[in-house]
C-alpha positions as CSV (number, residue, x, y, z in Angstrom):
1,M,156.6,81.7,107.7
2,K,153.8,84.2,107.2
3,E,150.3,83.1,108.5
4,H,148.7,83.1,105.0
5,R,151.5,81.0,103.5
6,K,151.4,78.7,106.5
7,A,147.7,78.2,106.1
8,L,148.1,77.4,102.4
9,R,150.9,75.0,103.3
10,R,148.8,73.3,105.9
11,A,146.0,72.9,103.4
12,E,148.5,71.2,100.9
13,I,149.7,68.9,103.6
14,E,146.2,67.9,104.8
15,A,145.2,67.3,101.1
16,A,148.2,65.0,100.8
17,A,147.2,63.3,104.0
18,Q,143.7,62.6,102.7
19,E,145.2,61.1,99.5
20,V,147.5,58.8,101.4
21,L,144.6,57.8,103.8
22,I,142.4,56.8,100.9
23,E,145.1,54.9,99.1
24,K,146.7,53.1,102.1
25,G,144.3,53.3,105.0
26,Y,145.1,54.6,108.5
27,A,147.2,51.7,109.7
28,A,149.5,51.7,106.7
29,A,149.7,55.5,106.4
30,S,152.6,57.2,108.0
31,I,153.9,60.7,108.6
32,L,156.7,60.0,106.1
33,D,154.2,59.0,103.4
34,V,152.4,62.3,103.9
35,A,155.6,64.3,104.0
36,K,156.8,62.8,100.7
37,R,153.4,63.3,99.0
38,A,153.3,67.0,100.2
39,K,157.0,67.6,99.5
40,A,157.4,68.6,103.2
41,S,159.9,67.6,105.9
42,N,159.0,65.1,108.7
43,E,160.1,67.8,111.1
44,T,157.5,70.2,109.8
45,L,154.7,67.7,110.2
46,Y,155.7,66.7,113.7
47,R,156.1,70.4,114.7
48,W,152.7,71.4,113.4
49,Y,150.7,68.3,114.2
50,G,152.6,66.5,117.0
51,D,152.1,63.0,115.6
52,K,150.1,60.9,113.1
53,L,146.9,61.1,115.2
54,G,147.2,64.9,115.4
55,L,147.6,65.1,111.6
56,F,144.5,63.1,110.9
57,A,142.5,64.9,113.6
58,A,143.3,68.1,111.8
59,L,142.1,66.5,108.6
60,V,138.8,65.7,110.3
61,A,138.4,69.3,111.5
62,R,139.2,70.7,108.0
63,N,136.8,68.3,106.3
64,A,134.1,69.0,108.9
65,A,134.5,72.8,108.5
66,G,133.9,72.6,104.8
67,G,130.9,70.3,105.3
68,M,129.4,72.5,108.0
69,A,129.7,75.6,105.8
70,I,127.7,73.8,103.1
71,L,125.1,72.5,105.6
72,T,124.7,75.9,107.2
73,G,124.2,77.4,103.8
74,T,121.4,75.0,102.9
75,I,119.6,75.7,106.1
76,A,119.9,79.5,105.7
77,Q,118.2,79.4,102.3
78,D,115.1,81.5,101.8
79,A,113.0,78.5,100.7
80,P,110.2,76.2,102.0
81,L,111.3,73.7,104.6
82,E,111.0,70.7,102.3
83,Q,113.4,72.3,99.8
84,R,115.9,73.1,102.6
85,L,115.6,69.5,103.9
86,E,116.3,68.2,100.4
87,A,119.4,70.4,100.1
88,F,120.5,69.5,103.6
89,G,120.0,65.8,103.0
90,R,122.0,65.8,99.7
91,A,124.9,67.7,101.3
92,L,125.0,65.5,104.3
93,L,125.0,62.2,102.4
94,K,127.6,63.4,99.9
95,G,129.8,64.3,102.9
96,I,129.4,61.3,105.2
97,L,129.4,58.7,102.3
98,S,132.5,60.2,100.5
99,D,135.7,58.2,100.3
100,S,137.5,60.6,102.6
101,A,134.8,60.4,105.3
102,V,134.8,56.6,105.0
103,E,138.5,56.4,105.5
104,L,138.5,58.8,108.4
105,N,135.9,56.6,110.1
106,R,137.9,53.5,109.4
107,A,140.9,55.4,110.9
108,A,138.9,56.1,114.0
109,A,138.1,52.5,114.4
110,A,141.8,51.6,114.2
111,D,142.7,54.3,116.8
112,A,143.0,52.5,120.2
113,T,143.1,55.9,122.0
114,G,139.6,56.8,120.8
115,Q,140.8,60.4,120.2
116,L,140.1,60.4,116.5
117,G,136.6,59.0,117.0
118,K,136.0,61.8,119.5
119,S,137.1,64.4,117.0
120,I,134.8,62.9,114.4
121,A,131.9,63.0,116.8
122,E,132.5,66.5,117.9
123,N,132.9,67.8,114.4
124,G,130.2,65.6,112.9
125,R,127.0,64.6,114.6
126,D,127.5,66.8,117.6
127,A,127.7,69.8,115.3
128,V,125.1,68.8,112.7
129,M,122.2,67.9,115.1
130,P,121.8,71.4,116.6
131,L,121.7,72.8,113.1
132,L,118.8,70.5,112.1
133,Q,117.1,71.1,115.4
134,K,117.2,74.8,114.9
135,L,115.8,74.4,111.4
136,F,112.7,72.7,112.7
137,A,112.4,75.1,115.6
138,T,112.4,78.2,113.4
139,S,110.3,76.7,110.6
140,K,107.6,75.5,112.9
141,P,106.1,72.7,110.7
142,N,103.0,71.0,112.0
143,L,104.7,67.8,113.3
144,T,103.6,65.2,115.9
145,F,107.2,64.7,117.3
146,A,107.6,65.5,121.0
147,S,110.4,68.0,120.4
148,D,112.5,69.5,117.6
149,M,115.4,67.3,118.7
150,E,113.2,64.2,118.2
151,A,112.3,65.5,114.7
152,A,115.9,66.0,113.9
153,E,117.0,62.6,115.1
154,S,114.1,60.9,113.3
155,F,115.0,62.6,110.0
156,I,118.7,61.7,110.3
157,A,117.8,58.1,111.1
158,L,115.6,57.8,108.0
159,L,118.1,59.5,105.8
160,V,121.3,57.7,106.9
161,S,120.0,54.4,108.3
162,D,122.9,51.9,108.0
163,M,124.4,53.3,104.8
164,Q,127.4,54.9,106.6
165,A,128.2,51.6,108.3
166,R,127.9,49.7,105.1
167,R,130.3,52.1,103.3
168,I,132.8,51.7,106.1
169,I,132.7,47.9,105.9
170,G,132.9,48.0,102.1
171,T,129.4,46.5,101.3
172,L,128.0,49.7,99.8
173,P,129.8,51.4,96.8
174,S,130.3,55.1,96.6
175,P,126.9,56.5,95.8
176,D,126.2,58.5,92.7
177,E,123.9,61.6,92.4
178,A,120.8,59.5,91.4
179,F,121.2,57.3,94.4
180,I,121.5,60.2,96.8
181,D,118.6,62.1,95.3
182,A,116.4,59.0,95.5
183,R,117.5,58.4,99.1
184,V,116.7,62.0,100.1
185,D,113.3,61.8,98.5
186,Q,112.5,58.6,100.3
187,A,113.6,59.9,103.7
188,I,111.5,63.0,103.3
189,A,108.4,61.0,102.3
190,Q,108.9,58.7,105.3
191,F,109.5,61.6,107.6
192,K,106.2,63.2,106.5
193,V,104.3,60.1,107.4
194,L,106.1,59.5,110.6
195,G,105.7,63.1,111.8
196,G,102.2,63.6,110.5
197,W,103.4,66.5,108.3
198,D,100.7,67.8,106.1
199,T,102.4,70.2,103.6
200,S,99.0,71.1,102.1
201,A,97.9,72.7,105.4
């Protein structure tokens, strides 16, 4: 199979895997379910992904790559820091609070090997934090945090709080645009106070 066609086929299979995951959850989802949904053979899925864990780890990586492209784009904008933080915050919350992200985190909790959780961490927080740290380092806002990493961690804590955990345990519904916008505005306002950020200076 040519590489381009193989890449398209993998994308179709991983999209099917995401649908099955959202519908059934990780424990009930199977390679056979995904193969049927994608109109592929079991043999193809096992050959390409190894097993169920490998398939969903690939799904984590694909989702993360799309999310990172969006986050990187928001940071690279030629705009004031506050506007870039707004765009970054919206993109991040839409990603981590989406149905697919919630189900992947639930899947990680159900994976006794810890490998899926490791993949989520490597493709998620471990990749996002350096981006945000670099944003503060290059923008040089007048903040009272001890380091750019402390600024990044403080902003993420204010932005996300316990919302991701509440989505995972089912006590927070999927947020709409208005909810996300309000949350981002609140986080930035709190961040300014916490970091002594005077945007008028």
